[in-house]
Structure formats: C-alpha cells, structure tokens
All heavy atoms as an XYZ file, in Angstrom:
655
protein
N      68.695     58.266     70.041
C      68.730     59.034     71.257
C      70.158     59.149     71.782
O      70.616     60.234     72.096
C      67.820     58.369     72.299
C      67.673     59.192     73.543
S      66.235     58.732     74.461
C      66.955     57.716     75.702
N      70.884     58.067     71.838
C      72.258     58.120     72.326
C      73.139     58.895     71.360
O      74.067     59.574     71.762
C      72.800     56.711     72.526
N      72.836     58.786     70.078
C      73.657     59.472     69.083
C      73.578     60.993     69.257
O      74.581     61.688     69.148
C      73.206     59.068     67.685
C      74.128     59.543     66.618
C      73.787     58.833     65.314
N      74.708     59.180     64.292
C      75.803     58.509     63.990
N      76.116     57.424     64.647
N      76.601     58.901     63.021
N      72.398     61.526     69.538
C      72.245     62.955     69.756
C      72.996     63.422     70.993
O      73.615     64.481     71.006
N      72.984     62.600     72.030
C      73.691     62.956     73.255
C      75.186     62.974     73.003
O      75.890     63.859     73.463
C      73.347     61.934     74.357
C      74.027     62.249     75.640
C      73.627     63.160     76.571
C      75.247     61.701     76.125
N      74.507     63.197     77.609
C      75.523     62.310     77.362
C      76.139     60.747     75.640
C      76.638     61.985     78.112
C      77.240     60.430     76.390
C      77.491     61.049     77.614
N      75.699     61.996     72.240
C      77.135     61.947     71.944
C      77.565     63.159     71.136
O      78.631     63.724     71.386
C      77.474     60.670     71.182
C      77.406     59.424     72.028
C      77.625     58.162     71.216
O      77.826     58.265     69.994
O      77.586     57.084     71.812
N      76.771     63.562     70.170
C      77.157     64.706     69.345
C      77.185     65.981     70.182
O      78.044     66.834     69.992
C      76.217     64.854     68.149
O      74.922     65.194     68.586
N      76.266     66.099     71.133
C      76.280     67.272     72.013
C      77.506     67.237     72.916
O      78.103     68.266     73.206
C      75.011     67.335     72.848
C      73.788     67.723     72.044
C      72.569     67.827     72.914
C      71.362     68.208     72.072
N      70.164     68.310     72.874
N      77.898     66.048     73.358
C      79.073     65.914     74.198
C      80.328     66.318     73.430
O      81.184     67.030     73.946
C      79.204     64.482     74.717
C      80.318     64.342     75.726
O      80.408     65.215     76.610
O      81.100     63.378     75.627
N      80.427     65.871     72.178
C      81.575     66.242     71.346
C      81.592     67.743     71.112
O      82.639     68.386     71.180
C      81.545     65.471     70.002
C      82.579     66.007     69.034
C      81.749     63.987     70.245
N      80.428     68.300     70.881
C      80.333     69.749     70.665
C      80.803     70.513     71.900
O      81.537     71.496     71.795
C      78.883     70.117     70.337
C      78.676     71.570     69.995
C      77.222     71.868     69.650
O      76.565     71.020     69.038
O      76.766     72.963     70.028
N      80.408     70.049     73.084
C      80.834     70.739     74.300
C      82.334     70.574     74.526
O      82.991     71.480     75.037
C      80.053     70.244     75.507
O      80.397     68.905     75.812
N      82.902     69.431     74.148
C      84.346     69.233     74.279
C      85.103     70.174     73.350
O      86.119     70.749     73.727
C      84.727     67.793     73.984
C      84.308     66.818     75.067
C      84.632     65.387     74.710
O      85.159     65.106     73.639
N      84.311     64.466     75.615
N      84.598     70.341     72.134
C      85.251     71.256     71.190
C      85.167     72.691     71.684
O      86.127     73.451     71.574
C      84.620     71.130     69.800
C      84.928     69.841     69.045
C      84.140     69.788     67.736
C      86.402     69.706     68.776
N      84.030     73.064     72.237
C      83.881     74.419     72.777
C      84.832     74.613     73.953
O      85.425     75.686     74.114
C      82.443     74.672     73.206
N      85.003     73.583     74.759
C      85.934     73.662     75.880
C      87.361     73.834     75.413
O      88.141     74.572     76.008
N      87.736     73.156     74.333
C      89.089     73.308     73.779
C      89.313     74.726     73.280
O      90.385     75.280     73.439
C      89.319     72.325     72.628
C      89.703     70.959     73.072
C      90.091     70.116     71.886
C      90.567     68.766     72.326
N      90.959     67.928     71.195
N      88.311     75.319     72.654
C      88.442     76.686     72.161
C      88.645     77.648     73.315
O      89.433     78.581     73.221
C      87.207     77.083     71.351
C      87.109     76.381     70.011
C      85.804     76.653     69.298
O      84.965     77.415     69.841
O      85.612     76.104     68.210
N      87.943     77.417     74.415
C      88.113     78.275     75.585
C      89.486     78.084     76.202
O      90.073     79.025     76.720
C      87.027     77.995     76.624
C      85.668     78.489     76.179
O      85.569     79.351     75.326
N      84.626     77.922     76.753
N      90.013     76.882     76.176
C      91.335     76.612     76.731
C      92.426     77.206     75.842
O      93.485     77.562     76.327
C      91.560     75.099     76.860
C      90.646     74.427     77.863
S      91.034     74.854     79.534
C      92.535     73.951     79.744
N      92.176     77.323     74.550
C      93.187     77.836     73.622
C      93.468     79.309     73.860
O      94.545     79.795     73.550
C      92.733     77.623     72.176
N      92.517     80.033     74.413
C      92.692     81.468     74.652
C      92.533     81.758     76.140
O      91.517     82.287     76.564
C      91.680     82.255     73.828
N      93.551     81.418     76.962
C      93.412     81.683     78.393
C      93.409     83.175     78.690
O      94.070     83.953     78.027
C      94.647     81.017     79.002
C      95.629     80.955     77.894
C      94.824     80.859     76.629
N      92.637     83.562     79.685
C      92.580     84.963     80.072
C      91.685     85.802     79.180
O      91.531     86.988     79.386
N      91.123     85.183     78.179
C      90.254     85.921     77.268
C      88.818     85.811     77.760
O      88.243     84.743     77.761
C      90.381     85.357     75.858
C      89.554     86.100     74.843
C      89.704     85.513     73.470
C      88.786     86.199     72.498
N      88.756     85.532     71.216
N      88.282     86.897     78.204
C      86.908     86.911     78.689
C      85.970     87.065     77.497
O      86.294     87.758     76.530
C      86.716     88.067     79.661
N      84.822     86.414     77.561
C      83.875     86.558     76.450
C      83.427     88.005     76.293
O      83.185     88.695     77.276
C      82.694     85.678     76.860
C      83.071     84.989     78.115
C      84.358     85.548     78.598
N      83.377     88.464     75.067
C      82.927     89.825     74.799
C      84.007     90.873     74.952
O      83.739     92.055     74.845
N      85.239     90.468     75.224
C      86.336     91.429     75.381
C      87.337     91.231     74.255
O      87.583     90.128     73.810
C      87.069     91.212     76.699
C      86.248     91.544     77.911
C      87.051     91.316     79.130
N      87.369     92.609     79.717
C      88.146     92.781     80.752
N      88.713     91.759     81.326
N      88.381     93.969     81.235
N      87.912     92.317     73.847
C      88.937     92.263     72.808
C      90.233     91.731     73.418
O      90.526     91.986     74.585
C      89.168     93.653     72.230
N      91.010     90.985     72.660
C      92.289     90.491     73.194
C      93.236     91.652     73.476
O      93.176     92.690     72.829
C      92.821     89.605     72.078
C      92.052     89.950     70.865
C      90.768     90.562     71.300
N      94.094     91.444     74.458
C      95.026     92.504     74.836
C      96.137     92.619     73.799
O      96.588     91.633     73.242
C      95.629     92.203     76.207
C      94.630     92.311     77.322
C      95.295     92.191     78.651
C      94.304     92.456     79.758
N      94.947     92.478     81.060
N      96.577     93.845     73.603
C      97.677     94.090     72.679
C      98.995     93.789     73.383
O      99.044     93.613     74.602
C      97.676     95.557     72.202
O      97.928     96.389     73.340
C      96.366     95.941     71.546
N     100.060     93.744     72.622
C     101.388     93.490     73.191
C     101.762     94.586     74.185
O     102.368     94.314     75.221
C     102.439     93.394     72.085
C     102.304     92.155     71.226
S     102.420     90.634     72.177
C     104.147     90.624     72.554
N     101.392     95.832     73.878
C     101.676     96.942     74.800
C     100.948     96.760     76.126
O     101.519     97.004     77.189
C     101.283     98.283     74.173
C     102.208     98.695     73.044
O     103.356     98.191     73.010
O     101.786     99.509     72.207
N      99.689     96.317     76.054
C      98.925     96.105     77.280
C      99.506     94.961     78.097
O      99.579     95.039     79.320
C      97.467     95.823     76.943
C      96.722     97.023     76.407
C      95.353     96.658     75.868
O      95.142     95.548     75.369
N      94.425     97.606     75.962
N      99.915     93.896     77.418
C     100.522     92.769     78.121
C     101.835     93.177     78.786
O     102.113     92.791     79.924
C     100.764     91.606     77.156
C      99.511     90.908     76.617
C      99.887     89.909     75.534
C      98.755     90.235     77.741
N     102.631     93.972     78.083
C     103.891     94.453     78.645
C     103.628     95.336     79.863
O     104.322     95.233     80.872
C     104.680     95.227     77.578
C     105.990     95.800     78.058
C     106.991     94.722     78.416
O     106.945     93.619     77.894
N     107.907     95.043     79.305
N     102.613     96.177     79.766
C     102.256     97.061     80.877
C     101.791     96.241     82.083
O     102.146     96.549     83.220
C     101.152     98.010     80.417
C     100.989     99.237     81.239
C      99.970    100.159     80.584
C      99.960    101.503     81.218
N      98.978    102.412     80.624
N     101.023     95.191     81.829
C     100.564     94.321     82.915
C     101.738     93.617     83.591
O     101.779     93.506     84.816
C      99.584     93.274     82.388
C      98.237     93.859     82.006
O      97.966     95.023     82.369
O      97.460     93.148     81.335
N     102.699     93.146     82.791
C     103.884     92.488     83.357
C     104.704     93.474     84.183
O     105.179     93.143     85.272
C     104.753     91.906     82.245
C     104.342     90.510     81.851
C     105.343     89.906     80.895
N     104.591     89.526     79.710
C     104.721     90.059     78.516
N     105.647     90.945     78.276
N     103.978     89.662     77.517
N     104.859     94.676     83.654
C     105.634     95.695     84.370
C     104.961     96.051     85.695
O     105.623     96.158     86.732
C     105.776     96.937     83.491
C     106.729     97.969     84.034
C     106.946     99.129     83.075
O     106.560     99.027     81.894
O     107.494    100.142     83.529
N     103.633     96.188     85.674
C     102.885     96.487     86.897
C     103.063     95.356     87.918
O     103.307     95.605     89.097
C     101.396     96.679     86.599
C     100.562     96.903     87.859
C      99.091     97.084     87.537
N      98.864     98.225     86.681
C      98.859     99.493     87.086
N      99.100     99.772     88.335
N      98.630    100.463     86.240
N     102.972     94.113     87.470
C     103.124     92.978     88.376
C     104.525     92.960     88.989
O     104.683     92.694     90.192
C     102.848     91.674     87.640
N     105.537     93.261     88.194
C     106.914     93.291     88.702
C     107.100     94.406     89.736
O     107.740     94.204     90.769
C     107.912     93.471     87.566
C     108.054     92.224     86.726
O     107.792     91.120     87.184
N     108.478     92.401     85.487
N     106.538     95.572     89.457
C     106.660     96.694     90.390
C     105.931     96.372     91.696
O     106.445     96.637     92.785
C     106.129     98.002     89.761
C     107.036     98.429     88.608
C     106.032     99.111     90.800
C     106.485     99.567     87.776
N     104.748     95.788     91.591
C     103.991     95.448     92.799
C     104.715     94.392     93.628
O     104.714     94.454     94.857
C     102.587     94.975     92.423
C     101.702     96.110     91.946
C     100.348     95.653     91.445
O     100.123     94.424     91.314
O      99.506     96.520     91.180
N     105.359     93.445     92.961
C     106.136     92.434     93.677
C     107.335     93.079     94.376
O     107.619     92.768     95.543
C     106.601     91.351     92.713
C     107.287     90.137     93.316
C     106.353     89.419     94.275
C     107.737     89.207     92.216
N     108.010     93.990     93.705
C     109.128     94.706     94.318
C     108.652     95.530     95.509
O     109.318     95.594     96.544
C     109.803     95.632     93.301
O     110.388     94.887     92.277
N     107.488     96.127     95.360
C     106.930     96.944     96.440
C     106.654     96.093     97.678
O     106.953     96.499     98.802
C     105.650     97.624     95.949
C     105.119     98.677     96.886
C     103.876     99.348     96.295
N     103.458    100.456     97.120
C     102.797    100.342     98.256
N     102.469     99.138     98.704
N     102.447    101.399     98.957
N     106.104     94.904     97.471
C     105.846     94.003     98.600
C     107.152     93.611     99.280
O     107.219     93.550    100.512
C     105.122     92.746     98.122
C     103.672     92.958     97.796
C     103.031     91.669     97.330
C     101.609     91.899     96.884
N     100.975     90.658     96.415
N     108.161     93.366     98.485
C     109.467     92.992     99.037
C     110.046     94.137     99.875
O     110.551     93.919    100.977
C     110.417     92.616     97.899
C     111.758     92.164     98.349
N     111.962     90.954     98.959
C     112.960     92.770     98.295
C     113.244     90.832     99.258
N     113.869     91.922     98.862
N     109.957     95.341     99.359
C     110.471     96.509    100.087
C     109.682     96.713    101.378
O     110.265     97.010    102.431
C     110.430     97.775     99.196
C     110.704     99.029    100.010
C     111.439     97.657     98.061
N     108.365     96.549    101.333
C     107.547     96.696    102.544
C     107.936     95.669    103.603
O     108.026     95.994    104.793
C     106.065     96.568    102.212
C     105.404     97.794    101.600
C     103.984     97.473    101.159
C     105.405     98.947    102.572
N     108.175     94.428    103.179
C     108.599     93.397    104.131
C     109.949     93.753    104.750
O     110.146     93.580    105.950
C     108.675     92.028    103.452
C     107.313     91.445    103.187
O     106.334     91.811    103.821
N     107.247     90.524    102.239
N     110.865     94.236    103.923
C     112.181     94.631    104.438
C     112.055     95.821    105.389
O     112.757     95.892    106.399
C     113.131     94.986    103.297
C     113.613     93.769    102.535
O     113.357     92.632    103.000
O     114.258     93.956    101.482
N     111.169     96.730    105.060
C     110.984     97.925    105.885
C     110.446     97.568    107.273
O     110.827     98.174    108.272
C     110.044     98.901    105.178
C     109.871    100.284    105.767
C     111.222    101.000    105.845
C     108.913    101.104    104.924
N     109.591     96.573    107.335
C     109.029     96.151    108.622
C     110.108     95.586    109.550
O     110.018     95.747    110.768
C     107.939     95.107    108.410
C     106.657     95.666    107.855
C     105.618     94.582    107.601
O     105.863     93.408    107.953
O     104.565     94.916    107.049
N     111.103     94.942    108.964
C     112.120     94.307    109.808
C     113.402     95.140    109.933
O     114.306     94.744    110.665
C     112.457     92.919    109.258
O     112.995     93.028    107.967
N     113.474     96.259    109.253
C     114.686     97.082    109.296
C     114.822     97.768    110.646
O     113.843     98.265    111.206
C     114.663     98.115    108.180
N     116.050     97.791    111.143
C     116.307     98.452    112.430
C     117.231     99.653    112.281
O     117.169    100.581    113.076
C     116.934     97.457    113.427
O     118.120     96.903    112.856
C     115.964     96.338    113.764
N     118.073     99.647    111.264
C     119.007    100.741    111.030
C     118.256    101.923    110.405
O     117.599    101.768    109.367
C     120.124    100.254    110.106
C     121.222    101.268    109.915
O     120.975    102.472    109.935
N     122.432    100.781    109.713
N     118.354    103.107    110.995
C     117.633    104.276    110.457
C     118.022    104.623    109.009
O     117.163    105.017    108.220
C     118.007    105.408    111.401
C     118.564    104.778    112.611
C     119.056    103.423    112.225
N     119.295    104.474    108.686
C     119.721    104.776    107.310
C     119.130    103.777    106.325
O     118.730    104.155    105.209
C     121.245    104.773    107.213
C     121.868    105.948    107.922
O     121.246    107.008    108.038
N     123.092    105.778    108.411
N     119.082    102.519    106.723
C     118.484    101.499    105.860
C     116.990    101.758    105.675
O     116.450    101.598    104.571
C     118.737    100.106    106.451
C     118.297     98.982    105.579
N     118.802     98.770    104.318
C     117.396     97.992    105.784
C     118.233     97.716    103.785
N     117.370     97.218    104.657
N     116.332    102.197    106.748
C     114.904    102.519    106.662
C     114.663    103.666    105.687
O     113.718    103.629    104.887
C     114.349    102.900    108.033
C     114.067    101.731    108.929
C     113.381    102.199    110.201
C     113.033    101.024    111.080
N     112.295    101.393    112.285
N     115.530    104.685    105.726
C     115.389    105.817    104.802
C     115.542    105.357    103.355
O     114.803    105.795    102.468
C     116.425    106.896    105.119
C     116.121    107.688    106.360
C     117.183    108.754    106.602
C     116.949    109.475    107.907
N     117.989    110.472    108.177
N     116.500    104.487    103.134
C     116.721    103.965    101.782
C     115.505    103.178    101.297
O     115.057    103.342    100.149
C     117.973    103.065    101.751
O     119.089    103.816    102.217
C     118.244    102.539    100.361
N     114.961    102.353    102.166
C     113.782    101.565    101.801
C     112.561    102.452    101.572
O     111.766    102.208    100.666
C     113.494    100.517    102.875
C     114.503     99.379    102.985
C     114.219     98.527    104.217
C     114.498     98.532    101.732
N     112.411    103.497    102.376
C     111.304    104.437    102.187
C     111.432    105.169    100.853
O     110.435    105.402    100.169
C     111.230    105.416    103.348
C     110.741    104.782    104.636
C     110.901    105.657    105.860
O     111.548    106.731    105.760
O     110.391    105.274    106.922
N     112.662    105.513    100.481
C     112.883    106.168     99.187
C     112.566    105.199     98.048
O     111.961    105.594     97.036
C     114.322    106.654     99.087
N     112.954    103.947     98.215
C     112.652    102.939     97.192
C     111.144    102.743     97.067
O     110.610    102.618     95.950
C     113.338    101.618     97.536
N     110.458    102.743     98.187
C     109.006    102.597     98.178
C     108.335    103.768     97.468
O     107.418    103.579     96.662
C     108.497    102.479     99.615
C     107.044    102.123     99.816
C     106.728    100.760     99.220
C     106.713    102.143    101.298
N     108.806    104.975     97.733
C     108.261    106.161     97.066
C     108.496    106.093     95.558
O     107.608    106.431     94.765
C     108.889    107.421     97.650
N     109.673    105.629     95.173
C     109.988    105.502     93.748
C     109.074    104.477     93.073
O     108.566    104.714     91.966
C     111.454    105.100     93.579
C     111.844    104.877     92.161
N     111.991    105.909     91.258
C     112.111    103.747     91.476
C     112.332    105.416     90.088
N     112.417    104.097     90.197
N     108.847    103.344     93.723
C     107.961    102.314     93.164
C     106.523    102.827     93.058
O     105.836    102.553     92.074
C     108.027    101.054     94.012
C     109.356    100.294     93.963
C     109.382     99.203     95.018
C     109.600     99.731     92.574
N     106.095    103.609     94.050
C     104.749    104.195     93.990
C     104.614    105.162     92.811
O     103.588    105.199     92.142
C     104.413    104.902     95.304
C     104.118    103.922     96.438
O     103.803    102.754     96.156
O     104.222    104.340     97.610
N     105.672    105.932     92.551
C     105.663    106.845     91.393
C     105.576    106.062     90.091
O     104.861    106.454     89.176
C     106.918    107.713     91.400
C     106.918    108.803     92.417
C     108.234    109.599     92.419
O     109.214    109.161     91.839
N     108.225    110.745     93.081
N     106.300    104.961     90.010
C     106.254    104.144     88.797
C     104.868    103.578     88.582
O     104.379    103.526     87.441
C     107.278    103.019     88.873
C     108.697    103.455     88.685
C     109.672    102.292     88.710
O     109.451    101.300     89.410
N     110.727    102.415     87.947
N     104.212    103.157     89.658
C     102.836    102.635     89.534
C     101.867    103.729     89.062
O     100.982    103.477     88.257
C     102.370    102.061     90.874
C     102.906    100.683     91.238
C     102.483    100.302     92.646
C     102.438     99.638     90.238
N     102.069    104.948     89.560
C     101.209    106.047     89.137
C     101.407    106.356     87.659
O     100.460    106.695     86.959
C     101.473    107.287     89.983
C     100.916    107.205     91.368
C     101.230    108.441     92.198
O     102.019    109.285     91.795
N     100.618    108.543     93.378
N     102.632    106.240     87.171
C     102.894    106.494     85.752
C     102.192    105.481     84.864
O     101.807    105.792     83.742
C     104.393    106.451     85.467
C     105.152    107.654     85.962
C     106.627    107.529     85.633
C     107.435    108.660     86.226
N     108.870    108.497     85.947
N     102.028    104.253     85.364
C     101.377    103.214     84.575
C      99.874    103.409     84.483
O      99.233    102.885     83.595
C     101.689    101.832     85.161
C     103.110    101.335     84.974
C     103.302    100.006     85.689
C     103.451    101.198     83.501
N      99.322    104.183     85.418
C      97.857    104.412     85.399
C      97.500    105.387     84.351
O      97.475    105.700     83.421
C      97.362    104.955     86.727
C      97.389    103.885     87.804
O      97.374    102.707     87.457
O      97.420    104.251     88.990
C-alpha cells in the first residue's frame, strides 16, 4: 500500500518537473516561435515606454515639452498598431 503511494508521488514530482521545464507553455498550445517571442518583447518595451511618457505628460508644465511628449505618445501608439 505504501509502495503504490510512493510511486504516485514520484510520478507527480516528475510531471511537476516537466511543467517547470517549459515555463509559459500552456497545455494544448504550440510553443512560441522566435519571431513571436521577439514581437512580445518589443510590445512590452513599447508599452513600458508609453507608461513612462504618460507619467511625464501628467507632470509636464511647459507647453513645448507637453507637445513633444504628445508626439512621442502618438508615435508609440502607431508602433503598437503595427504590431497588431
């Protein structure tokens, strides 16, 4: 009886290791290609830049600086649309 329980425990540990070996891999989904991973990284970088620009825009007081930040925001939005 104990032997069967131990073998099931070992089996579950091995299955857990297999799941840990492939992080981000959902069951039933194909792994992402290098192009998809690069696109995801680029999207994350653009979104982070966009958040930074929005924070700067909220605290900007100089009208010329605000225009520059608004132009940067528009450019980042265009880049995000291209990725879609």
